[in-house]
C-alpha positions as CSV (number, residue, x, y, z in Angstrom):
1,X,-114.2,-96.5,-25.4
2,X,-113.1,-98.4,-28.5
3,X,-116.3,-100.5,-28.4
4,X,-118.4,-97.3,-27.9
5,X,-116.8,-95.6,-31.0
6,X,-117.5,-98.8,-33.0
7,X,-121.1,-98.8,-31.9
8,X,-121.5,-95.1,-32.9
9,X,-120.0,-95.8,-36.3
10,X,-122.4,-98.7,-36.9
11,X,-125.4,-96.5,-35.9
12,X,-124.2,-93.7,-38.2
13,X,-123.9,-96.1,-41.2
14,X,-127.4,-97.5,-40.4
15,X,-129.0,-94.0,-40.4
16,X,-127.2,-93.0,-43.6
17,X,-128.5,-96.1,-45.4
18,X,-132.0,-95.2,-44.1
19,X,-131.7,-91.6,-45.3
20,X,-130.3,-92.3,-48.8
21,X,-133.5,-94.0,-50.3
22,X,-135.5,-91.1,-49.0
23,X,-133.5,-88.7,-51.1
24,X,-134.3,-90.6,-54.4
25,X,-136.3,-88.6,-57.0
26,X,-136.9,-91.1,-59.8
27,X,-137.8,-89.7,-63.2
28,X,-141.2,-91.2,-64.2
29,X,-141.2,-89.9,-67.8
30,X,-141.6,-92.9,-70.2
31,X,-139.2,-93.9,-72.9
32,X,-141.1,-94.6,-76.2
33,X,-140.5,-97.8,-78.3
34,X,-142.1,-99.7,-81.1
35,X,-143.3,-103.3,-81.4
36,X,-141.6,-104.5,-84.5
37,X,-140.7,-108.2,-83.8
38,X,-142.6,-111.3,-82.7
39,X,-141.5,-114.5,-81.1
40,X,-143.4,-117.7,-80.2
41,X,-142.3,-120.4,-77.8
42,X,-144.2,-123.6,-76.8
43,X,-145.8,-123.9,-73.3
44,X,-146.1,-127.1,-71.3
45,X,-149.7,-126.8,-70.1
46,X,-150.0,-130.4,-68.8
47,X,-149.4,-129.5,-65.2
48,X,-150.9,-127.1,-62.7
49,X,-149.1,-124.1,-64.2
50,X,-148.0,-123.5,-67.8
51,X,-144.3,-123.2,-68.3
52,X,-142.2,-122.5,-71.4
53,X,-140.6,-125.6,-72.9
54,X,-138.4,-126.6,-75.8
55,X,-140.4,-129.8,-76.3
56,X,-142.5,-130.1,-79.5
57,X,-144.8,-132.7,-78.0
58,X,-148.1,-131.8,-76.4
59,X,-151.2,-133.6,-75.2
60,X,-154.4,-133.3,-77.3
61,X,-156.1,-131.1,-74.7
62,X,-153.0,-129.1,-73.6
63,X,-151.9,-127.2,-76.7
64,X,-150.5,-123.8,-75.7
65,X,-147.8,-121.4,-76.7
66,X,-146.5,-118.0,-75.6
67,X,-146.3,-114.9,-77.9
68,X,-143.9,-112.1,-77.2
69,X,-143.8,-108.7,-78.9
70,X,-140.8,-106.5,-78.6
71,X,-138.5,-103.8,-80.2
72,X,-135.6,-105.4,-82.0
73,X,-133.8,-102.1,-82.4
74,X,-132.4,-102.1,-79.0
75,X,-134.6,-99.9,-76.8
76,X,-133.3,-101.8,-73.8
77,X,-129.9,-100.0,-74.2
78,X,-131.6,-97.0,-72.6
79,X,-131.5,-98.9,-69.3
80,X,-127.7,-98.8,-69.2
81,X,-126.2,-95.4,-70.3
82,X,-122.5,-94.9,-70.2
83,X,-121.0,-93.0,-67.3
84,X,-119.7,-90.4,-69.7
85,X,-123.1,-89.6,-71.1
86,X,-125.4,-89.6,-68.0
87,X,-126.5,-86.4,-66.3
88,X,-127.0,-85.8,-62.6
89,X,-130.6,-87.0,-62.6
90,X,-129.7,-90.2,-64.5
91,X,-126.8,-90.9,-62.2
92,X,-129.1,-90.3,-59.2
93,X,-131.6,-92.7,-60.6
94,X,-129.0,-95.4,-61.1
95,X,-127.8,-95.0,-57.4
96,X,-131.4,-95.2,-56.3
97,X,-132.2,-98.3,-58.4
98,X,-135.1,-96.6,-60.1
99,X,-137.3,-98.5,-62.5
100,X,-137.1,-97.2,-66.1
101,X,-140.6,-96.9,-67.6
102,X,-141.2,-97.7,-71.2
103,X,-144.3,-96.9,-73.3
104,X,-145.1,-98.5,-76.6
105,X,-146.1,-96.3,-79.5
106,X,-148.7,-98.9,-80.5
107,X,-151.2,-101.1,-78.7
108,X,-152.6,-104.4,-79.8
109,X,-155.7,-104.2,-82.0
110,X,-156.4,-107.8,-82.8
111,X,-155.0,-111.4,-82.6
112,X,-155.7,-113.8,-85.5
113,X,-154.8,-117.4,-85.3
114,X,-154.9,-119.8,-88.3
115,X,-154.5,-123.6,-88.0
116,X,-152.1,-125.0,-90.6
117,X,-153.3,-128.5,-90.0
118,X,-156.8,-129.9,-89.4
119,X,-157.6,-129.9,-85.7
120,X,-160.8,-132.0,-85.9
121,X,-162.9,-133.4,-88.8
122,X,-164.9,-130.2,-88.5
123,X,-161.9,-127.8,-88.3
124,X,-160.0,-128.0,-91.6
125,X,-156.4,-126.9,-92.3
126,X,-156.4,-123.2,-93.1
127,X,-159.3,-122.4,-90.8
128,X,-159.2,-119.3,-88.6
129,X,-159.3,-120.7,-85.0
130,X,-159.0,-117.6,-82.9
131,X,-162.4,-118.3,-81.3
132,X,-161.0,-121.6,-80.0
133,X,-158.3,-119.9,-78.0
134,X,-158.2,-118.0,-74.7
135,X,-155.3,-116.0,-73.4
136,X,-153.4,-115.1,-70.2
137,X,-150.9,-112.3,-69.7
138,X,-147.5,-113.7,-68.8
139,X,-146.7,-111.3,-66.0
140,X,-150.0,-111.1,-64.2
141,X,-153.7,-112.0,-64.2
142,X,-154.9,-108.4,-64.2
143,X,-158.4,-109.4,-65.3
144,X,-158.9,-111.3,-62.1
145,X,-159.5,-114.6,-64.0
146,X,-157.2,-117.4,-64.9
147,X,-158.0,-117.0,-68.6
148,X,-159.4,-114.2,-70.6
149,X,-160.5,-113.4,-74.2
150,X,-158.1,-112.4,-76.9
151,X,-160.0,-109.0,-77.1
152,X,-159.2,-108.5,-73.4
153,X,-155.5,-109.3,-74.0
154,X,-155.4,-106.5,-76.7
155,X,-157.4,-104.1,-74.5
156,X,-155.0,-104.2,-71.6
157,X,-152.1,-102.9,-73.8
158,X,-153.8,-99.5,-74.3
159,X,-151.8,-96.9,-72.4
160,X,-149.7,-99.6,-70.7
161,X,-146.4,-98.7,-69.0
162,X,-143.6,-101.3,-69.1
163,X,-141.0,-101.1,-66.3
164,X,-137.4,-102.0,-67.1
165,X,-138.5,-103.8,-70.3
166,X,-140.6,-103.3,-73.3
167,X,-141.9,-106.8,-73.9
168,X,-145.5,-107.7,-74.2
169,X,-146.1,-111.4,-73.7
170,X,-149.1,-113.6,-73.2
171,X,-150.0,-117.3,-73.4
172,X,-152.5,-118.6,-75.9
173,X,-154.4,-121.8,-74.9
174,X,-156.4,-124.0,-77.3
175,X,-159.8,-125.0,-75.8
176,X,-160.6,-127.9,-78.0
177,X,-158.7,-131.2,-78.1
178,X,-156.6,-131.8,-81.2
179,X,-157.8,-134.9,-83.2
180,X,-154.7,-135.1,-85.3
181,X,-151.2,-136.3,-84.8
182,X,-149.7,-132.9,-85.4
183,X,-150.6,-129.2,-85.2
184,X,-149.1,-125.9,-86.2
185,X,-150.5,-122.3,-86.1
186,X,-149.9,-119.0,-87.7
187,X,-150.4,-116.0,-85.4
188,X,-150.9,-112.5,-86.8
189,X,-151.0,-109.5,-84.4
190,X,-152.5,-106.3,-85.8
191,X,-151.3,-103.2,-84.0
192,X,-153.1,-99.8,-83.6
193,X,-151.0,-98.3,-86.4
194,X,-152.2,-101.1,-88.7
195,X,-148.8,-102.8,-88.7
196,X,-149.2,-106.6,-88.7
197,X,-146.6,-108.9,-87.1
198,X,-146.8,-112.6,-88.0
199,X,-145.0,-115.7,-87.0
200,X,-145.7,-119.5,-86.9
201,X,-145.4,-122.0,-84.0
202,X,-143.0,-124.9,-84.4
203,X,-144.6,-128.1,-85.6
204,X,-146.3,-129.6,-82.6
205,X,-146.6,-133.4,-82.3
206,X,-149.7,-134.6,-80.5
207,X,-149.2,-137.3,-77.8
208,X,-152.3,-139.5,-78.1
209,X,-151.3,-142.0,-75.4
């Protein structure tokens, strides 16, 4: 009899766990935020897959870096409301582990890259080199291709919903080998409200051997 009761209890717990997710009613309304900060980190593109790295040394044909746009004012705090301030719907969403959708008030309009050092004898310091770069979204390859144009990187941000974060990040990959012992780039992102966010990469040392 004791074993039978234990089996009934286990079955009851199992069915309760099955029923609870079905009762979830997640709020799909988006939380607005603004892109107001930019950060750039180097990518190691010498292997099969590009990965972020703290190294400042790159091979001539594998110069790449990742750009991230985000809201520095703390939009992410919306993901963790205090127990004293949440309502029933929010508490229910927390129990159900609902994703919190964010929506940027701006989309990307253009990406401009300037080389601060000469890349080749034909590409002088101060040249705009955006046309020598291709991009790739960090979180997916929604275009169906490994690399895509900078225009396509901008286009995919229009009307985009960000789940549990409001970070837009993408890799930028130089398509011509660097014929110099160093490189550095200034990246300017123009947003749909005409705001311009600018940052520079770290000084990159080119490994010629």
